[in-house]
C-alpha positions, -999 to +999 in steps of 0.1 A: -340-317-032-304-317-046-309-346-076-275-361-067-275-359-029-314-372-030-302-399-057-277-411-029-303-414-002-324-434-022-322-472-022-356-481-043-374-467-071-409-462-086-417-483-118-436-473-146-464-499-131-465-481-097-447-503-076-409-498-057-382-522-068-344-522-059-324-496-075-294-511-084-260-501-098-271-499-135-300-476-127-280-456-104-256-447-134-285-440-160-300-417-136-270-399-129-266-395-166-298-380-171-290-356-144-259-349-161-276-342-197-302-318-179-272-299-163-253-297-196-282-278-210-284-252-182-313-269-165-318-266-129-326-301-113-343-316-085-351-350-074-385-361-063-384-392-035-404-402-004-402-424+023-427-440+048-425-437+083-447-441+113-462-416+140-433-421+160-406-413+135-426-386+123-428-372+159-390-373+163-384-356+127-377-320+132-392-296+101-355-285+087-340-319+085-362-349+073-351-385+068-320-386+046-320-424+038-336-453+026-359-431+003-383-443-029-367-428-061-397-410-081-382-389-109-361-356-118-373-326-133-354-301-151-364-262-147-351-236-171-343-205-157-333-183-187-310-155-187-324-117-185-318-098-215-289-076-213-270-100-189-243-114-212-236-079-224-234-062-189-208-092-176-187-080-209-187-047-197-174-062-165-146-076-182-139-043-201-136-024-168-115-048-154-141-064-130-139-102-122-175-115-122-171-148-101-209-168-096-212-183-063-243-209-064-261-236-049-268-253-081-252-288-093-220-282-109-227-288-145-257-267-142-232-236-127-212-243-157-239-241-183-254-211-169-220-193-165-210-199-200-241-189-217-233-157-192-200-149-202-189-157-168-170-190-170-143-184-197-118-204-216-093-210-190-115-206-156-120-229-130-153-242-112-154-259-079-179-271-056-187-257-019-169-288-005-139-287-027-134-250-016-139-262+020-115-289+021-088-267+007-061-248+033-062-209+027-028-213+009-046-237-016-074-211-018-055-182-024-036-202-054-072-213-070-088-181-068-068-161-099-087-184-121-116-193-099-149-181-116-181-207-109-185-221-072-214-249-072-232-264-041-220-238-020-232-225+014-236-196+032-201-195+049-182-206+010-195-167+000-180-154+032-149-170+032-144-161-007-148-126+006-122-126+032-098-144+009-102-118-017-100-092+007-067-104+019-052-102-014-062-065-015-093-068-038-124-046-034-153-070-033-188-065-043-211-097-032-249-097-042-270-118-019-310-120-014-314-140+017-308-142+052-280-163+053-261-139+029-260-113+054-225-119+069-211-118+033-229-088+023-221-067+053-185-079+052-181-069+017-166-036+010-196-031-013-231-053-008-259-056-030-291-071-020-321-077-040-351-050-037-378-077-053-371-110-040-346-099-011-357-100+025-356-075+049-323-086+071-302-088+035-315-055+026-304-040+059-271-062+056-264-044+019-248-008+010-271-010-024-303-022-029-310-033-068-348-024-069-355-043-101-335-077-092-312-072-125-274-078-129-272-049-153-279-024-124-248-033-107-236-019-144-249+011-138-239+016-107-203+009-117-206+037-141-220+063-116-194+058-094-167+062-119-185+092-132-188+107-100-150+101-086-142+117-122-163+150-117-146+151-085-112+150-103-123+175-124-133+202-101-104+196-079-080+203-112-100+232-123-101+251-089-062+244-080-057+257-111-075+292-105-068+292-068-026+294-079-030+318-110-056+343-086-034+340-057-002+347-076-015+374-098-028+394-071+004+391-050+029+397-080+009+424-094+002+441-062+039+440-050+058+450-086+033+479-094+039+510-090+010+521-070+008+491-049-025+483-066-037+447-075-046+435-106-078+423-098-101+438-072-119+420-040-152+424-060-138+408-093-126+382-065-155+372-053-172+368-088-140+350-093-148+326-065-182+322-074-169+308-107-144+287-090-171+270-067-208+269-073-208+270-110-175+252-115-188+225-097-224+226-111-208+222-147-179+197-143-202+174-122-235+175-142-221+152-173-236+116-171-215+084-177-204+073-206-194+042-221-157+057-218-154+052-182-157+010-185-132+012-208-102+015-182-092+000-152-104+002-117-086+022-096-065+009-067-076+014-031-054+034-019-044+056-053-040+091-051-069+114-061-045+140-080-024+120-102+010+133-121-012+140-155-035+163-132-004+180-114+012+188-150-018+207-162-029+226-130+010+241-129+013+242-167-021+265-170-016+284-140+018+294-151+004+300-182-024+323-170+000+339-146+022+350-174-002+359-199-018+385-172+013+400-162+022+403-197-006+425-202-002+443-172+036+455-181+031+461-218-005+458-226-010+495-232+016+491-259-002+456-274-036+470-277-027+508-283-037+525-254-035+559-243-009+565-210-038+581-191-064+573-164-088+560-190-065+539-208-051+521-178-088+517-164-096+496-200-063+478-193-078+465-163-108+459-173-094+436-201-069+419-177-101+411-159-118+398-189-092+381-201-085+361-166-121+354-167-123+337-201-091+318-194-111+302-166-143+298-192-118+279-217-101+259-189-129+244-179-133+228-214-100+213-204-109+201-175-140+182-190-112+154-199-086+143-172-073+111-187-039+111-203-054+093-236-084+117-238-073+147-261-105+156-275-121+178-249-150+184-269-163+149-267-199+146-261-204+180-252-235+185-268-250+162-242-233+179-216-265+205-213-257+213-177-222+224-186-233+244-214-261+262-192-233+272-167-208+281-195-234+307-211-247+320-177-207+332-171-208+348-202-237+364-200-227+375-162-192+389-174-204+409-203-232+426-178-204+434-156-180+447-177-207+466-195-229+479-167-207+470-136-184+502-136-190+513-102-190+479-082-165+460-103-144+489-112-150+484-148-155+500-182-171+492-213-151+478-240-155+477-275-156+450-305-120+445-311-114+447-273-140+419-265-122+402-297-086+404-279-094+394-246-119+362-258-087+353-282-061+352-251-089+330-233-091+309-264-053+299-262-056+277-235-072+251-255-038+247-276-020+251-241-040+224-227-033+199-258+005+209-254+007+197-220-011+168-224+012+154-250+044+163-227+064+130-215+054+112-188+078+122-161+060+110-128+091+086-120+113+117-116+088+135-092+074+109-074+039+113-081+016+085-097+008+085-132-029+078-146-017+044-161+007+031-134+003+006-111-002+025-084-035+042-098-049+009-119-057-022-106-053-048-129-060-089-118-037-110-113-043-133-143-071-115-167-095-136-185-069-127-221-045-144-203-064-171-194-076-176-230-042-176-243-030-206-217-059-224-226-054-222-261-016-228-258-028-259-239-052-268-266-021-265-289-001-286-265-025-314-264-032-314-303+006-320-308+011-347-287-020-365-299-006-364-334+028-371-325+014-404-306-006-414-333+026-409-358+045-425-334+024-456-332+020-455-373+055-458-373+061-481-351+036-510-367+054-497-402+087-507-384+075-543-371+062-549-405+096-542-423+117-562-395+090-592-399+094-590-438+132-588-437+136-618-412+115-639-441+140-625-466+167-637-448+149-671-442+147-677-478+185-675-482+213-698-489+241-704-463+272-699-469+306-706-451+325-677-441+360-696-453+345-711-482+366-706-514+351-682-542+368-705-573+351-740-580+367-768-576+375-791-612+359-824-591+336-810-566+298-811-576+282-781-589+272-756-559+236-754-555+217-724-567+186-704-553+166-687-577+157-647-565+133-629-579+139-597-594+120-576-573+139-585-546+165-553-550+197-549-538+189-524-509+165-548-496+196-575-497+217-551-482+194-539-453+191-576-447+225-584-443+232-557-421+209-566-397+221-600-396+256-587-392+243-568-362+225-598-345+254-622-354+286-604-341+300-587-371+304-615-394+302-611-431+296-631-462 
């Protein structure tokens, strides 16, 4: 079992000759060092030990709980479980997408740290705990450590469940992986439960929401990409359909109200074809684009974020206003613009051109709706790989040509000339520069009480990001380095000061003693005063420093 736990229960060990001897503290320390060395190399360690028991004690033991005292140590084994290819890249993609990856394992704390470091889960500044340490904490302490907690070792199934509860209490969206029956409560409690299709039990599969058929972490990243792509597809379709609905309803109403004969710009059959474009074909065109790496380059959405952002409303209203304005302009001044005769045939041609221009406005607006993020200005990005969208666009254009050319009775249209076709297509093409202009407008979401795509109401950002943890850890490293070198410098300065003080005291001890009241003039009958030879190497500065120190210690007397 677990190496350090089994070692604590051992009192003897098997020697090289096969005999059991007492396990002293020195040997126990050496064995712990071996276990830590194995664990530091990302090896999963487990110990081998045994105990001889009698028949009566054997009958009293259960199959699940063997006696865990007075064991005889045999040895420790380290097993390498290498990371699967692509796991490190998958973890990096999760971090780039704003998803925090935490590893909860039953391994030794050193083994867990090493594996998590190799996988990119344990980053600089992150914390690692053991299950017992986690369980001893109060809920407030657990909440305090959670933002930087990245690894939990020697965990129990209850630790996973508590982890999910604490994260959900903080408003986080939690996805949990598990393969065993005891992981079922945590899988059921999590917002998204991932079970293993190969190694997972049936109970775990029933409790989960998604089954990973290949038991690979990279599949979780694929699920993340597809989830975001589906959410984007729904938003694209909503933006397109609301634009068409607003423009079509207002155009039909206003043209019928302000026309002399009370006739709408679009007939009922034309509106049916427009409805086909709005619903079925638009859904197929905008929802068939597969996920790209761009969806992982932004933070996840908040749990209660609005489905339609300010940027989407801005595009919807702007495009609808442009489409309504250009079509009303054509209805009122189209005869003069296109030099059409003021006759029933000229009026029929004008209404056909209005219908054709309105359809092509939707065709090019679909291209605008391919990108809904405020920073995505290139609406043609990856369009060559979006086969479904191109086929839908081709079908709409061909169907429109057939309706205009041959559907005169049913759709109230007349054939158009090449110049008239070019004019209506050019009018529809204006939707692209108008969309670019709308994207470049300033963010006024706060003025209208709407959620911007880059606002905190839309984007969920971690309380402590990995970049911030790395920065804080780097700052601490610099502080520790400064303190270390400052301590060395202060120690050297203290040694130099001590040596200088000793030298000064020795110098003063060699000086002759003078009376403070002695006359400086020699007496005629007095004997010559004794003199002391002072070496030339003892400079005046050294003499002055020594005298100053002497004055300071003797209460201010002077020589």
